[in-house]
N, CA and C atoms of all chains as a GROMACS GRO file, in nm:
protein
  600
    1MET      N    1   0.964   0.387  -1.927
    1MET     CA    2   0.871   0.342  -2.032
    1MET      C    3   0.772   0.453  -2.062
    2SER      N    4   0.730   0.459  -2.184
    2SER     CA    5   0.642   0.568  -2.221
    2SER      C    6   0.504   0.514  -2.257
    3PHE      N    7   0.408   0.599  -2.244
    3PHE     CA    8   0.273   0.560  -2.278
    3PHE      C    9   0.233   0.633  -2.404
    4PHE      N   10   0.242   0.563  -2.516
    4PHE     CA   11   0.211   0.629  -2.642
    4PHE      C   12   0.061   0.652  -2.652
    5GLY      N   13   0.026   0.760  -2.718
    5GLY     CA   14  -0.115   0.786  -2.740
    5GLY      C   15  -0.190   0.817  -2.614
    6GLY      N   16  -0.118   0.839  -2.505
    6GLY     CA   17  -0.184   0.874  -2.380
    6GLY      C   18  -0.245   1.012  -2.389
    7GLY      N   19  -0.189   1.094  -2.475
    7GLY     CA   20  -0.241   1.228  -2.495
    7GLY      C   21  -0.240   1.309  -2.367
    8GLY      N   22  -0.141   1.284  -2.282
    8GLY     CA   23  -0.134   1.354  -2.154
    8GLY      C   24  -0.125   1.504  -2.177
    9ALA      N   25  -0.219   1.578  -2.123
    9ALA     CA   26  -0.214   1.723  -2.139
    9ALA      C   27  -0.091   1.774  -2.066
   10PRO      N   28  -0.019   1.868  -2.124
   10PRO     CA   29   0.103   1.917  -2.061
   10PRO      C   30   0.076   2.009  -1.942
   11GLN      N   31   0.017   1.951  -1.837
   11GLN     CA   32  -0.001   2.030  -1.715
   11GLN      C   33   0.131   2.030  -1.642
   12GLN      N   34   0.133   2.083  -1.518
   12GLN     CA   35   0.258   2.075  -1.443
   12GLN      C   36   0.281   1.928  -1.410
   13PRO      N   37   0.408   1.882  -1.417
   13PRO     CA   38   0.434   1.741  -1.393
   13PRO      C   39   0.393   1.701  -1.251
   14MET      N   40   0.330   1.582  -1.240
   14MET     CA   41   0.287   1.537  -1.108
   14MET      C   42   0.407   1.486  -1.028
   15GLN      N   43   0.397   1.495  -0.898
   15GLN     CA   44   0.503   1.445  -0.809
   15GLN      C   45   0.456   1.314  -0.747
   16PRO      N   46   0.550   1.224  -0.714
   16PRO     CA   47   0.507   1.107  -0.638
   16PRO      C   48   0.452   1.152  -0.503
   17ASP      N   49   0.351   1.080  -0.451
   17ASP     CA   50   0.292   1.135  -0.329
   17ASP      C   51   0.389   1.121  -0.212
   18PRO      N   52   0.386   1.219  -0.122
   18PRO     CA   53   0.492   1.235  -0.021
   18PRO      C   54   0.513   1.112   0.068
   19LEU      N   55   0.403   1.048   0.106
   19LEU     CA   56   0.417   0.930   0.192
   19LEU      C   57   0.494   0.822   0.120
   20PHE      N   58   0.454   0.797  -0.003
   20PHE     CA   59   0.521   0.695  -0.083
   20PHE      C   60   0.668   0.731  -0.103
   21ALA      N   61   0.694   0.858  -0.130
   21ALA     CA   62   0.830   0.902  -0.153
   21ALA      C   63   0.916   0.879  -0.029
   22ALA      N   64   0.861   0.912   0.087
   22ALA     CA   65   0.935   0.895   0.212
   22ALA      C   66   0.965   0.747   0.238
   23GLN      N   67   0.864   0.666   0.214
   23GLN     CA   68   0.880   0.522   0.233
   23GLN      C   69   0.989   0.467   0.142
   24THR      N   70   0.981   0.509   0.017
   24THR     CA   71   1.079   0.460  -0.081
   24THR      C   72   1.219   0.506  -0.044
   25GLU      N   73   1.228   0.627   0.008
   25GLU     CA   74   1.358   0.679   0.047
   25GLU      C   75   1.417   0.594   0.160
   26MET      N   76   1.332   0.564   0.259
   26MET     CA   77   1.377   0.480   0.370
   26MET      C   78   1.429   0.346   0.318
   27GLU      N   79   1.349   0.287   0.230
   27GLU     CA   80   1.387   0.159   0.172
   27GLU      C   81   1.520   0.170   0.101
   28MET      N   82   1.536   0.281   0.028
   28MET     CA   83   1.658   0.300  -0.049
   28MET      C   84   1.780   0.300   0.044
   29TYR      N   85   1.766   0.369   0.159
   29TYR     CA   86   1.880   0.375   0.250
   29TYR      C   87   1.911   0.238   0.310
   30THR      N   88   1.806   0.162   0.339
   30THR     CA   89   1.829   0.027   0.390
   30THR      C   90   1.903  -0.057   0.288
   31VAL      N   91   1.855  -0.051   0.165
   31VAL     CA   92   1.918  -0.129   0.058
   31VAL      C   93   2.062  -0.084   0.038
   32LEU      N   94   2.082   0.047   0.038
   32LEU     CA   95   2.216   0.101   0.021
   32LEU      C   96   2.309   0.048   0.129
   33PHE      N   97   2.261   0.054   0.253
   33PHE     CA   98   2.343   0.009   0.365
   33PHE      C   99   2.379  -0.138   0.351
   34ASN      N  100   2.279  -0.220   0.316
   34ASN     CA  101   2.306  -0.364   0.302
   34ASN      C  102   2.406  -0.393   0.191
   35LYS      N  103   2.387  -0.325   0.079
   35LYS     CA  104   2.477  -0.350  -0.034
   35LYS      C  105   2.618  -0.304  -0.001
   36LEU      N  106   2.625  -0.189   0.064
   36LEU     CA  107   2.754  -0.132   0.103
   36LEU      C  108   2.828  -0.231   0.194
   37THR      N  109   2.758  -0.281   0.292
   37THR     CA  110   2.818  -0.376   0.386
   37THR      C  111   2.870  -0.499   0.314
   38GLN      N  112   2.782  -0.555   0.230
   38GLN     CA  113   2.820  -0.677   0.160
   38GLN      C  114   2.940  -0.655   0.070
   39SER      N  115   2.932  -0.546  -0.007
   39SER     CA  116   3.037  -0.521  -0.105
   39SER      C  117   3.171  -0.498  -0.036
   40CYS      N  118   3.172  -0.415   0.068
   40CYS     CA  119   3.298  -0.383   0.132
   40CYS      C  120   3.351  -0.501   0.212
   41PHE      N  121   3.262  -0.583   0.265
   41PHE     CA  122   3.306  -0.704   0.333
   41PHE      C  123   3.378  -0.795   0.234
   42LYS      N  124   3.314  -0.808   0.117
   42LYS     CA  125   3.371  -0.894   0.014
   42LYS      C  126   3.507  -0.842  -0.030
   43LYS      N  127   3.516  -0.709  -0.045
   43LYS     CA  128   3.638  -0.653  -0.101
   43LYS      C  129   3.749  -0.634   0.003
   44CYS      N  130   3.712  -0.618   0.128
   44CYS     CA  131   3.813  -0.578   0.227
   44CYS      C  132   3.849  -0.685   0.331
   45ALA      N  133   3.754  -0.770   0.368
   45ALA     CA  134   3.784  -0.863   0.476
   45ALA      C  135   3.858  -0.984   0.422
   46SER      N  136   3.966  -1.020   0.489
   46SER     CA  137   4.041  -1.137   0.445
   46SER      C  138   3.954  -1.261   0.460
   47ARG      N  139   3.962  -1.349   0.361
   47ARG     CA  140   3.874  -1.467   0.361
   47ARG      C  141   3.912  -1.570   0.468
   48LYS      N  142   4.028  -1.551   0.528
   48LYS     CA  143   4.072  -1.656   0.619
   48LYS      C  144   4.006  -1.646   0.756
   49HIS      N  145   3.970  -1.524   0.795
   49HIS     CA  146   3.904  -1.501   0.923
   49HIS      C  147   3.980  -1.568   1.039
   50LYS      N  148   4.109  -1.538   1.044
   50LYS     CA  149   4.191  -1.599   1.149
   50LYS      C  150   4.160  -1.545   1.287
   51GLU      N  151   4.131  -1.412   1.292
   51GLU     CA  152   4.107  -1.350   1.422
   51GLU      C  153   3.965  -1.297   1.429
   52PRO      N  154   3.915  -1.282   1.550
   52PRO     CA  155   3.778  -1.229   1.563
   52PRO      C  156   3.770  -1.081   1.528
   53ASP      N  157   3.880  -1.007   1.543
   53ASP     CA  158   3.875  -0.864   1.518
   53ASP      C  159   3.922  -0.831   1.376
   54LEU      N  160   3.880  -0.714   1.332
   54LEU     CA  161   3.932  -0.664   1.205
   54LEU      C  162   4.071  -0.609   1.230
   55HIS      N  163   4.165  -0.635   1.140
   55HIS     CA  164   4.293  -0.570   1.162
   55HIS      C  165   4.298  -0.433   1.095
   56LEU      N  166   4.405  -0.362   1.124
   56LEU     CA  167   4.414  -0.221   1.085
   56LEU      C  168   4.394  -0.202   0.934
   57GLY      N  169   4.460  -0.287   0.858
   57GLY     CA  170   4.450  -0.276   0.712
   57GLY      C  171   4.306  -0.289   0.666
   58GLU      N  172   4.236  -0.385   0.723
   58GLU     CA  173   4.097  -0.406   0.685
   58GLU      C  174   4.012  -0.285   0.721
   59MET      N  175   4.039  -0.229   0.839
   59MET     CA  176   3.960  -0.113   0.881
   59MET      C  177   3.978   0.004   0.786
   60SER      N  178   4.104   0.032   0.747
   60SER     CA  179   4.119   0.148   0.659
   60SER      C  180   4.064   0.117   0.520
   61CYS      N  181   4.076  -0.009   0.481
   61CYS     CA  182   4.016  -0.049   0.352
   61CYS      C  183   3.865  -0.024   0.355
   62ILE      N  184   3.802  -0.062   0.466
   62ILE     CA  185   3.658  -0.044   0.476
   62ILE      C  186   3.618   0.103   0.469
   63ASP      N  187   3.694   0.187   0.540
   63ASP     CA  188   3.662   0.330   0.537
   63ASP      C  189   3.670   0.384   0.394
   64ARG      N  190   3.774   0.345   0.325
   64ARG     CA  191   3.791   0.394   0.188
   64ARG      C  192   3.686   0.334   0.096
   65CYS      N  193   3.655   0.207   0.122
   65CYS     CA  194   3.554   0.140   0.041
   65CYS      C  195   3.420   0.213   0.051
   66VAL      N  196   3.382   0.251   0.172
   66VAL     CA  197   3.255   0.321   0.190
   66VAL      C  198   3.255   0.452   0.112
   67ALA      N  199   3.365   0.527   0.126
   67ALA     CA  200   3.373   0.655   0.056
   67ALA      C  201   3.361   0.635  -0.095
   68LYS      N  202   3.434   0.536  -0.145
   68LYS     CA  203   3.433   0.512  -0.289
   68LYS      C  204   3.297   0.464  -0.337
   69TYR      N  205   3.235   0.380  -0.256
   69TYR     CA  206   3.103   0.327  -0.295
   69TYR      C  207   3.003   0.441  -0.309
   70MET      N  208   3.002   0.529  -0.210
   70MET     CA  209   2.909   0.642  -0.214
   70MET      C  210   2.936   0.729  -0.336
   71ASP      N  211   3.064   0.754  -0.363
   71ASP     CA  212   3.098   0.835  -0.479
   71ASP      C  213   3.052   0.768  -0.609
   72SER      N  214   3.071   0.634  -0.614
   72SER     CA  215   3.030   0.571  -0.740
   72SER      C  216   2.879   0.573  -0.755
   73GLN      N  217   2.808   0.566  -0.643
   73GLN     CA  218   2.662   0.576  -0.657
   73GLN      C  219   2.621   0.711  -0.712
   74GLU      N  220   2.687   0.814  -0.662
   74GLU     CA  221   2.656   0.948  -0.710
   74GLU      C  222   2.685   0.959  -0.860
   75LEU      N  223   2.796   0.901  -0.899
   75LEU     CA  224   2.837   0.905  -1.040
   75LEU      C  225   2.733   0.836  -1.128
   76VAL      N  226   2.692   0.717  -1.086
   76VAL     CA  227   2.593   0.643  -1.164
   76VAL      C  228   2.461   0.720  -1.167
   77GLY      N  229   2.426   0.781  -1.055
   77GLY     CA  230   2.305   0.864  -1.051
   77GLY      C  231   2.310   0.974  -1.154
   78LYS      N  232   2.425   1.039  -1.165
   78LYS     CA  233   2.440   1.147  -1.262
   78LYS      C  234   2.423   1.096  -1.406
   79VAL      N  235   2.486   0.982  -1.433
   79VAL     CA  236   2.477   0.926  -1.568
   79VAL      C  237   2.332   0.892  -1.601
   80LEU      N  238   2.264   0.830  -1.505
   80LEU     CA  239   2.124   0.792  -1.528
   80LEU      C  240   2.036   0.915  -1.549
   81GLN      N  241   2.062   1.018  -1.470
   81GLN     CA  242   1.982   1.139  -1.482
   81GLN      C  243   2.001   1.202  -1.619
   82ALA      N  244   2.126   1.205  -1.663
   82ALA     CA  245   2.154   1.261  -1.794
   82ALA      C  246   2.080   1.183  -1.902
   83ALA      N  247   2.081   1.049  -1.888
   83ALA     CA  248   2.012   0.965  -1.987
   83ALA      C  249   1.862   0.990  -1.984
   84ASN      N  250   1.807   1.004  -1.863
   84ASN     CA  251   1.664   1.031  -1.849
   84ASN      C  252   1.627   1.163  -1.915
   85GLU      N  253   1.709   1.264  -1.890
   85GLU     CA  254   1.680   1.395  -1.946
   85GLU      C  255   1.685   1.391  -2.098
   86LYS      N  256   1.782   1.317  -2.149
   86LYS     CA  257   1.796   1.305  -2.294
   86LYS      C  258   1.672   1.240  -2.353
   87GLN      N  259   1.628   1.133  -2.284
   87GLN     CA  260   1.511   1.062  -2.333
   87GLN      C  261   1.386   1.150  -2.330
   88ALA      N  262   1.373   1.226  -2.220
   88ALA     CA  263   1.258   1.314  -2.206
   88ALA      C  264   1.257   1.418  -2.318
   89ALA      N  265   1.376   1.472  -2.348
   89ALA     CA  266   1.386   1.572  -2.454
   89ALA      C  267   1.346   1.512  -2.589
   90GLN      N  268   1.391   1.389  -2.612
   90GLN     CA  269   1.356   1.322  -2.738
   90GLN      C  270   1.206   1.301  -2.749
   91GLN      N  271   1.147   1.263  -2.634
   91GLN     CA  272   1.003   1.239  -2.635
   91GLN      C  273   0.926   1.368  -2.664
   92MET      N  274   0.972   1.477  -2.602
   92MET     CA  275   0.911   1.608  -2.625
   92MET      C  276   0.913   1.641  -2.773
   93GLN      N  277   1.030   1.618  -2.834
   93GLN     CA  278   1.048   1.648  -2.975
   93GLN      C  279   0.951   1.566  -3.060
   94MET      N  280   0.941   1.437  -3.025
   94MET     CA  281   0.850   1.348  -3.097
   94MET      C  282   0.707   1.400  -3.088
   95GLN      N  283   0.669   1.438  -2.964
   95GLN     CA  284   0.533   1.486  -2.943
   95GLN      C  285   0.505   1.610  -3.026
   96GLN      N  286   0.603   1.701  -3.023
   96GLN     CA  287   0.585   1.825  -3.098
   96GLN      C  288   0.571   1.796  -3.246
   97MET      N  289   0.652   1.699  -3.294
   97MET     CA  290   0.645   1.664  -3.434
   97MET      C  291   0.509   1.606  -3.469
   98GLN      N  292   0.461   1.518  -3.378
   98GLN     CA  293   0.330   1.457  -3.402
   98GLN      C  294   0.221   1.562  -3.406
   99GLN      N  295   0.231   1.658  -3.312
   99GLN     CA  296   0.131   1.765  -3.308
   99GLN      C  297   0.135   1.847  -3.434
  100ALA      N  298   0.256   1.875  -3.480
  100ALA     CA  299   0.271   1.956  -3.601
  100ALA      C  300   0.211   1.883  -3.720
  101MET      N  301   0.235   1.750  -3.726
  101MET     CA  302   0.180   1.670  -3.835
  101MET      C  303   0.027   1.669  -3.828
  102GLY      N  304  -0.024   1.651  -3.705
  102GLY     CA  305  -0.169   1.644  -3.686
  102GLY      C  306  -0.236   1.777  -3.718
  103GLY      N  307  -0.168   1.885  -3.682
  103GLY     CA  308  -0.227   2.018  -3.700
  103GLY      C  309  -0.223   2.064  -3.845
  104ALA      N  310  -0.136   2.002  -3.926
  104ALA     CA  311  -0.119   2.048  -4.064
  104ALA      C  312  -0.244   2.019  -4.148
  105MET      N  313  -0.753   0.409  -2.748
  105MET     CA  314  -0.767   0.462  -2.612
  105MET      C  315  -0.890   0.550  -2.600
  106ASP      N  316  -1.009   0.500  -2.639
  106ASP     CA  317  -1.126   0.586  -2.625
  106ASP      C  318  -1.212   0.542  -2.507
  107VAL      N  319  -1.149   0.468  -2.416
  107VAL     CA  320  -1.223   0.434  -2.294
  107VAL      C  321  -1.221   0.556  -2.204
  108LYS      N  322  -1.338   0.600  -2.163
  108LYS     CA  323  -1.343   0.716  -2.076
  108LYS      C  324  -1.336   0.672  -1.929
  109LEU      N  325  -1.232   0.715  -1.862
  109LEU     CA  326  -1.222   0.686  -1.720
  109LEU      C  327  -1.269   0.810  -1.647
  110ASP      N  328  -1.329   0.789  -1.530
  110ASP     CA  329  -1.368   0.911  -1.461
  110ASP      C  330  -1.244   0.978  -1.404
  111ALA      N  331  -1.254   1.107  -1.384
  111ALA     CA  332  -1.136   1.190  -1.356
  111ALA      C  333  -1.057   1.141  -1.235
  112ALA      N  334  -1.130   1.100  -1.130
  112ALA     CA  335  -1.063   1.058  -1.007
  112ALA      C  336  -0.977   0.934  -1.032
  113LEU      N  337  -1.035   0.839  -1.103
  113LEU     CA  338  -0.963   0.715  -1.132
  113LEU      C  339  -0.842   0.743  -1.218
  114GLN      N  340  -0.863   0.827  -1.316
  114GLN     CA  341  -0.754   0.866  -1.406
  114GLN      C  342  -0.638   0.924  -1.328
  115LYS      N  343  -0.674   1.011  -1.232
  115LYS     CA  344  -0.571   1.077  -1.153
  115LYS      C  345  -0.496   0.974  -1.067
  116LYS      N  346  -0.572   0.881  -1.011
  116LYS     CA  347  -0.512   0.779  -0.928
  116LYS      C  348  -0.415   0.693  -1.008
  117LEU      N  349  -0.458   0.659  -1.128
  117LEU     CA  350  -0.372   0.578  -1.215
  117LEU      C  351  -0.243   0.652  -1.245
  118GLU      N  352  -0.257   0.780  -1.280
  118GLU     CA  353  -0.138   0.858  -1.312
  118GLU      C  354  -0.044   0.864  -1.193
  119GLN      N  355  -0.104   0.881  -1.075
  119GLN     CA  356  -0.023   0.887  -0.953
  119GLN      C  357   0.054   0.757  -0.933
  120ASN      N  358  -0.016   0.646  -0.958
  120ASN     CA  359   0.050   0.515  -0.944
  120ASN      C  360   0.166   0.501  -1.039
  121VAL      N  361   0.144   0.545  -1.163
  121VAL     CA  362   0.251   0.535  -1.262
  121VAL      C  363   0.371   0.616  -1.216
  122ILE      N  364   0.344   0.737  -1.167
  122ILE     CA  365   0.454   0.823  -1.123
  122ILE      C  366   0.526   0.764  -1.004
  123ASN      N  367   0.449   0.711  -0.909
  123ASN     CA  368   0.511   0.645  -0.793
  123ASN      C  369   0.601   0.529  -0.836
  124SER      N  370   0.548   0.443  -0.921
  124SER     CA  371   0.629   0.325  -0.952
  124SER      C  372   0.747   0.362  -1.041
  125THR      N  373   0.732   0.465  -1.122
  125THR     CA  374   0.847   0.509  -1.201
  125THR      C  375   0.960   0.555  -1.110
  126MET      N  376   0.921   0.630  -1.007
  126MET     CA  377   1.023   0.677  -0.913
  126MET      C  378   1.093   0.560  -0.846
  127LYS      N  379   1.012   0.461  -0.805
  127LYS     CA  380   1.072   0.345  -0.737
  127LYS      C  381   1.163   0.268  -0.832
  128GLN      N  382   1.117   0.252  -0.954
  128GLN     CA  383   1.198   0.180  -1.052
  128GLN      C  384   1.331   0.250  -1.075
  129ASN      N  385   1.325   0.384  -1.086
  129ASN     CA  386   1.448   0.459  -1.108
  129ASN      C  387   1.546   0.439  -0.994
  130ILE      N  388   1.494   0.445  -0.872
  130ILE     CA  389   1.581   0.429  -0.756
  130ILE      C  390   1.640   0.289  -0.750
  131ASP      N  391   1.554   0.189  -0.774
  131ASP     CA  392   1.603   0.051  -0.772
  131ASP      C  393   1.712   0.030  -0.876
  132LEU      N  394   1.686   0.084  -0.994
  132LEU     CA  395   1.782   0.070  -1.102
  132LEU      C  396   1.914   0.132  -1.063
  133MET      N  397   1.906   0.253  -1.006
  133MET     CA  398   2.030   0.321  -0.971
  133MET      C  399   2.109   0.240  -0.869
  134SER      N  400   2.040   0.189  -0.766
  134SER     CA  401   2.118   0.121  -0.663
  134SER      C  402   2.176  -0.011  -0.714
  135LYS      N  403   2.101  -0.079  -0.799
  135LYS     CA  404   2.154  -0.204  -0.854
  135LYS      C  405   2.272  -0.179  -0.946
  136LEU      N  406   2.254  -0.081  -1.031
  136LEU     CA  407   2.359  -0.052  -1.129
  136LEU      C  408   2.485  -0.001  -1.060
  137ALA      N  409   2.466   0.086  -0.961
  137ALA     CA  410   2.582   0.139  -0.889
  137ALA      C  411   2.657   0.025  -0.822
  138ASP      N  412   2.581  -0.066  -0.762
  138ASP     CA  413   2.645  -0.178  -0.694
  138ASP      C  414   2.725  -0.263  -0.792
  139GLN      N  415   2.664  -0.292  -0.905
  139GLN     CA  416   2.731  -0.377  -1.003
  139GLN      C  417   2.854  -0.310  -1.060
  140CYS      N  418   2.840  -0.182  -1.096
  140CYS     CA  419   2.954  -0.113  -1.157
  140CYS      C  420   3.066  -0.096  -1.055
  141PHE      N  421   3.031  -0.069  -0.930
  141PHE     CA  422   3.134  -0.059  -0.827
  141PHE      C  423   3.208  -0.191  -0.815
  142ASP      N  424   3.129  -0.299  -0.814
  142ASP     CA  425   3.189  -0.431  -0.799
  142ASP      C  426   3.286  -0.462  -0.912
  143GLU      N  427   3.250  -0.419  -1.032
  143GLU     CA  428   3.332  -0.452  -1.147
  143GLU      C  429   3.449  -0.357  -1.166
  144CYS      N  430   3.435  -0.235  -1.116
  144CYS     CA  431   3.536  -0.134  -1.149
  144CYS      C  432   3.635  -0.102  -1.036
  145VAL      N  433   3.594  -0.123  -0.912
  145VAL     CA  434   3.680  -0.081  -0.802
  145VAL      C  435   3.732  -0.204  -0.728
  146HIS      N  436   3.864  -0.221  -0.729
  146HIS     CA  437   3.920  -0.341  -0.666
  146HIS      C  438   4.023  -0.308  -0.559
  147GLN      N  439   4.078  -0.188  -0.565
  147GLN     CA  440   4.185  -0.156  -0.471
  147GLN      C  441   4.151  -0.032  -0.391
  148PHE      N  442   4.202  -0.029  -0.269
  148PHE     CA  443   4.165   0.081  -0.181
  148PHE      C  444   4.286   0.150  -0.117
  149PRO      N  445   4.375   0.202  -0.203
  149PRO     CA  446   4.487   0.276  -0.147
  149PRO      C  447   4.447   0.418  -0.108
  150SER      N  448   4.333   0.464  -0.154
  150SER     CA  449   4.289   0.599  -0.119
  150SER      C  450   4.136   0.601  -0.114
  151ARG      N  451   4.082   0.708  -0.056
  151ARG     CA  452   3.936   0.712  -0.048
  151ARG      C  453   3.872   0.785  -0.165
  152ILE      N  454   3.954   0.821  -0.262
  152ILE     CA  455   3.901   0.889  -0.380
  152ILE      C  456   3.907   0.796  -0.500
  153LEU      N  457   3.802   0.797  -0.579
  153LEU     CA  458   3.800   0.714  -0.699
  153LEU      C  459   3.910   0.760  -0.794
  154SER      N  460   3.987   0.667  -0.847
  154SER     CA  461   4.093   0.706  -0.940
  154SER      C  462   4.030   0.740  -1.075
  155LYS      N  463   4.113   0.798  -1.162
  155LYS     CA  464   4.063   0.836  -1.295
  155LYS      C  465   4.009   0.715  -1.369
  156ASP      N  466   4.086   0.607  -1.364
  156ASP     CA  467   4.044   0.486  -1.435
  156ASP      C  468   3.914   0.429  -1.379
  157GLU      N  469   3.905   0.432  -1.247
  157GLU     CA  470   3.783   0.380  -1.184
  157GLU      C  471   3.663   0.465  -1.223
  158THR      N  472   3.681   0.597  -1.219
  158THR     CA  473   3.572   0.687  -1.256
  158THR      C  474   3.527   0.659  -1.399
  159LYS      N  475   3.625   0.648  -1.488
  159LYS     CA  476   3.594   0.623  -1.628
  159LYS      C  477   3.520   0.490  -1.642
  160CYS      N  478   3.570   0.388  -1.573
  160CYS     CA  479   3.509   0.255  -1.580
  160CYS      C  480   3.363   0.260  -1.534
  161ILE      N  481   3.339   0.330  -1.423
  161ILE     CA  482   3.202   0.337  -1.370
  161ILE      C  483   3.110   0.411  -1.467
  162GLU      N  484   3.160   0.522  -1.520
  162GLU     CA  485   3.077   0.597  -1.616
  162GLU      C  486   3.047   0.513  -1.739
  163HIS      N  487   3.148   0.447  -1.789
  163HIS     CA  488   3.126   0.362  -1.907
  163HIS      C  489   3.031   0.248  -1.876
  164CYS      N  490   3.049   0.191  -1.758
  164CYS     CA  491   2.962   0.081  -1.715
  164CYS      C  492   2.815   0.125  -1.718
  165ALA      N  493   2.788   0.243  -1.660
  165ALA     CA  494   2.650   0.293  -1.655
  165ALA      C  495   2.600   0.325  -1.795
  166ASP      N  496   2.682   0.396  -1.873
  166ASP     CA  497   2.641   0.433  -2.009
  166ASP      C  498   2.612   0.309  -2.093
  167ARG      N  499   2.700   0.212  -2.080
  167ARG     CA  500   2.683   0.092  -2.160
  167ARG      C  501   2.559   0.014  -2.118
  168PHE      N  502   2.532   0.015  -1.989
  168PHE     CA  503   2.411  -0.053  -1.943
  168PHE      C  504   2.287   0.013  -2.004
  169ILE      N  505   2.287   0.147  -2.004
  169ILE     CA  506   2.172   0.219  -2.060
  169ILE      C  507   2.156   0.187  -2.208
  170ALA      N  508   2.269   0.193  -2.280
  170ALA     CA  509   2.264   0.163  -2.423
  170ALA      C  510   2.211   0.022  -2.446
  171LEU      N  511   2.261  -0.071  -2.364
  171LEU     CA  512   2.218  -0.210  -2.377
  171LEU      C  513   2.068  -0.224  -2.350
  172SER      N  514   2.022  -0.157  -2.245
  172SER     CA  515   1.881  -0.177  -2.212
  172SER      C  516   1.790  -0.114  -2.318
  173GLN      N  517   1.838  -0.003  -2.379
  173GLN     CA  518   1.759   0.054  -2.489
  173GLN      C  519   1.753  -0.041  -2.607
  174ARG      N  520   1.867  -0.102  -2.634
  174ARG     CA  521   1.873  -0.194  -2.747
  174ARG      C  522   1.782  -0.315  -2.724
  175VAL      N  523   1.791  -0.369  -2.604
  175VAL     CA  524   1.705  -0.483  -2.570
  175VAL      C  525   1.558  -0.443  -2.583
  176GLY      N  526   1.526  -0.324  -2.533
  176GLY     CA  527   1.388  -0.275  -2.542
  176GLY      C  528   1.341  -0.268  -2.686
  177GLN      N  529   1.427  -0.214  -2.771
  177GLN     CA  530   1.392  -0.201  -2.913
  177GLN      C  531   1.365  -0.336  -2.976
  178LYS      N  532   1.461  -0.427  -2.955
  178LYS     CA  533   1.449  -0.561  -3.014
  178LYS      C  534   1.322  -0.629  -2.962
  179TYR      N  535   1.301  -0.616  -2.832
  179TYR     CA  536   1.185  -0.679  -2.770
  179TYR      C  537   1.057  -0.629  -2.835
  180GLN      N  538   1.052  -0.496  -2.854
  180GLN     CA  539   0.935  -0.436  -2.915
  180GLN      C  540   0.913  -0.491  -3.056
  181GLU      N  541   1.022  -0.502  -3.130
  181GLU     CA  542   1.013  -0.554  -3.266
  181GLU      C  543   0.954  -0.695  -3.267
  182VAL      N  544   1.012  -0.780  -3.182
  182VAL     CA  545   0.968  -0.920  -3.177
  182VAL      C  546   0.821  -0.928  -3.137
  183GLN      N  547   0.788  -0.851  -3.034
  183GLN     CA  548   0.651  -0.852  -2.984
  183GLN      C  549   0.553  -0.805  -3.091
  184HIS      N  550   0.592  -0.698  -3.161
  184HIS     CA  551   0.509  -0.641  -3.266
  184HIS      C  552   0.484  -0.746  -3.376
  185LYS      N  553   0.591  -0.815  -3.413
  185LYS     CA  554   0.582  -0.916  -3.517
  185LYS      C  555   0.486  -1.028  -3.473
  186ARG      N  556   0.500  -1.067  -3.349
  186ARG     CA  557   0.414  -1.174  -3.297
  186ARG      C  558   0.267  -1.136  -3.304
  187VAL      N  559   0.239  -1.013  -3.262
  187VAL     CA  560   0.100  -0.968  -3.263
  187VAL      C  561   0.046  -0.968  -3.405
  188LEU      N  562   0.127  -0.920  -3.499
  188LEU     CA  563   0.085  -0.918  -3.639
  188LEU      C  564   0.056  -1.058  -3.690
  189GLU      N  565   0.146  -1.150  -3.659
  189GLU     CA  566   0.129  -1.287  -3.705
  189GLU      C  567   0.002  -1.349  -3.648
  190GLU      N  568  -0.020  -1.320  -3.522
  190GLU     CA  569  -0.141  -1.372  -3.456
  190GLU      C  570  -0.266  -1.319  -3.525
  191LYS      N  571  -0.264  -1.189  -3.558
  191LYS     CA  572  -0.378  -1.127  -3.626
  191LYS      C  573  -0.402  -1.192  -3.762
  192LEU      N  574  -0.291  -1.215  -3.833
  192LEU     CA  575  -0.300  -1.279  -3.965
  192LEU      C  576  -0.363  -1.416  -3.953
  193ARG      N  577  -0.317  -1.491  -3.852
  193ARG     CA  578  -0.369  -1.626  -3.834
  193ARG      C  579  -0.520  -1.623  -3.808
  194GLN      N  580  -0.558  -1.526  -3.724
  194GLN     CA  581  -0.701  -1.512  -3.694
  194GLN      C  582  -0.782  -1.483  -3.820
  195MET      N  583  -0.725  -1.394  -3.903
  195MET     CA  584  -0.795  -1.359  -4.026
  195MET      C  585  -0.811  -1.481  -4.117
  196GLU      N  586  -0.704  -1.560  -4.126
  196GLU     CA  587  -0.709  -1.682  -4.206
  196GLU      C  588  -0.818  -1.775  -4.156
  197LEU      N  589  -0.822  -1.788  -4.023
  197LEU     CA  590  -0.921  -1.876  -3.962
  197LEU      C  591  -1.063  -1.829  -3.992
  198ASN      N  592  -1.079  -1.696  -3.984
  198ASN     CA  593  -1.213  -1.641  -4.009
  198ASN      C  594  -1.259  -1.662  -4.152
  199LYS      N  595  -1.163  -1.662  -4.244
  199LYS     CA  596  -1.197  -1.682  -4.385
  199LYS      C  597  -1.258  -1.820  -4.409
  200LYS      N  598  -1.200  -1.919  -4.336
  200LYS     CA  599  -1.243  -2.057  -4.360
  200LYS      C  600  -1.383  -2.084  -4.307
   0.00000   0.00000   0.00000
């Protein structure tokens, strides 16, 4: 979301503060782990639960599921980043246009 | 926006915005990745995403972004209209 009319001076971009960033990162890994577990359980474990142990097929499915999940997260991250960069560039252009109009 | 905030408060506010933007981005990514994975990947004969799966995930993410932009636009329009109507009503009331 953007803040129109904020008139933010183009200083160097601020960074999130390190403590907050570290905390958020930890949280992210917890969430990732939970989602990964849930998703791969849903996709790989047979619903019948006949035996207490995982069988071989399920185990290899889980290993592949984890790999694929991580890859898809990376992929989505790339797409989102590209979209963010595009938006930022558009905003820059808008700002420059506004400045040019104001300065005229 | 001609309210003057003192510099320290201003800085704190900006920091908060940056912090929450970062968190929002991360949350969005993990939710979206989870959803797109769930919808696009169903079989596990290999540990590498197939071409179709990759395409599906990319499209899923792109389409979500397009959708959220569209929703944002429409929302802004509706909200803007509401504010205008409210202002008009107030003006009418003041006239009477």
